[in-house]
C-alpha positions, 0 to 999 in steps of 0.5 A, spaced: 449 506 669 445 504 675 443 497 676 436 495 680 437 488 683 432 484 687 430 477 689 423 474 687 418 472 691 417 465 688 425 464 690 424 467 697 418 462 698 423 456 696 429 459 699 426 463 705 433 464 708 436 467 701 440 473 702 444 476 696 448 483 694 453 486 690 456 492 687 458 496 681 465 497 679 468 502 674 475 503 671 476 495 672 482 495 667 486 499 672 485 494 677 486 488 672 493 491 670 495 491 677 493 485 679 496 482 673 503 484 676 501 482 683 496 477 683 492 475 689 495 469 693 491 463 691 492 457 695 489 451 699 493 453 705 487 457 709 483 451 708 488 446 710 489 451 716 482 450 718 482 443 717 478 442 711 481 437 706 479 434 700 475 428 704 471 432 708 470 438 704 463 436 702 461 436 710 463 443 711 457 447 714 457 452 708 458 447 703 453 442 706 448 448 705 450 449 698 449 442 697 442 442 700 440 448 696 442 445 689 438 439 691 432 443 692 433 446 685 432 439 683 439 437 681 444 432 683 449 436 688 455 432 687 454 433 679 452 440 680 457 443 685 457 450 688 462 455 685 466 455 692 466 447 692 468 447 685 474 452 687 476 449 693 476 442 691 481 444 685 486 447 690 485 441 695 487 436 689 493 440 688 490 443 681 491 451 681 486 456 679 488 460 673 484 464 667 487 469 662 483 474 666 487 477 673 480 480 676 477 473 675 483 470 678 482 475 684 475 474 685 476 466 685 482 467 691 477 471 695 471 466 694 476 460 696 478 465 702 471 465 705 468 459 702 463 464 699 461 465 691 463 471 687 461 472 680 462 478 675 459 480 669 460 486 664 455 491 664 456 493 657 454 486 655 448 486 660 441 486 656 438 491 661 439 495 667 435 490 672 437 483 675 433 478 679 435 472 682 429 468 681 427 461 679 428 459 671 422 460 666 422 454 662 420 456 654 422 463 656 429 464 658 435 463 654 442 461 657 449 460 654 453 457 659 461 459 659 465 452 657 459 448 657 453 445 653 446 448 654 443 441 654 447 439 660 444 445 664 436 445 663 432 451 665 427 448 669 422 451 674 426 449 680 433 452 678 435 458 681 438 463 676 440 470 676 437 473 670 437 480 666 430 480 663 430 473 659 437 472 659 440 468 664 447 470 667 448 465 672 445 458 673 443 454 679 445 460 684 452 460 682 454 454 678 455 456 671 456 463 668 453 465 661 458 466 656 454 472 653 455 476 659 461 474 663 467 478 664 472 479 658 479 482 657 477 489 655 471 489 661 472 496 664 465 496 667 462 490 671 457 488 677 459 483 682 454 479 686 455 474 692 449 470 695 447 465 701 442 460 701 442 459 708 444 463 715 450 459 716 453 462 709 451 470 711 457 472 714 461 469 709 457 472 703 458 479 706 465 478 708 467 476 701 463 482 698 467 487 702 474 483 701 473 483 693 471 491 694 477 493 698 481 489 693 479 492 687 479 499 690 486 498 692 488 496 685 485 503 682 478 501 680 472 506 682 468 501 687 460 503 688 457 501 695 455 494 697 448 493 697 445 487 700 438 484 700 434 479 703 427 481 700 423 482 694 424 490 695 429 492 689 436 495 691 439 500 686 447 499 685 450 505 683 
């Protein structure tokens, strides 16, 4: 099914340089099977080659920009780290990133490569065909964090979320996905998103989406066209 995606005007008032994009994928099971046999390489080598270390990761311009965005959500950036900082930090500490889902492992590898967030969601588990990146609506929105407690991730009116109706599918831009809409072992139809909160992140956002789309297509999935937006005008993912 087509999916409509947009940025809300109130989010753009708070984050005027925000840009986001995504694409649909069908036949994800084919790609998952091939990626299980030949996983996408995931290591700290590219980070270290660029001079990024555990000690200076927080000073990297793209990570700094995420820390500023998280702070504008009313959250402590050192506690609620962006997904690129979380992933890169684990690798630089010598901790691998491995989940039971080959596609998730693959997009984590792409995310680290570009220091850009990526998230995937099961189309069949979404409550509707419209997704908006917007500020949370206290008392209206619902969120069941994957591997976390709802009380630790409050839905205040300052927090940027991906939402499908009143269902929050990702909290604090890219900090935590929802257990109710995340990819599962049997997911065959999915949508993937990435976003940027500042100009220095725009190139990484586009490169990460292209890289992931190419990777999934090479492994047999049917990948839709990447759609990007920096306005409240909806785009349609097909």
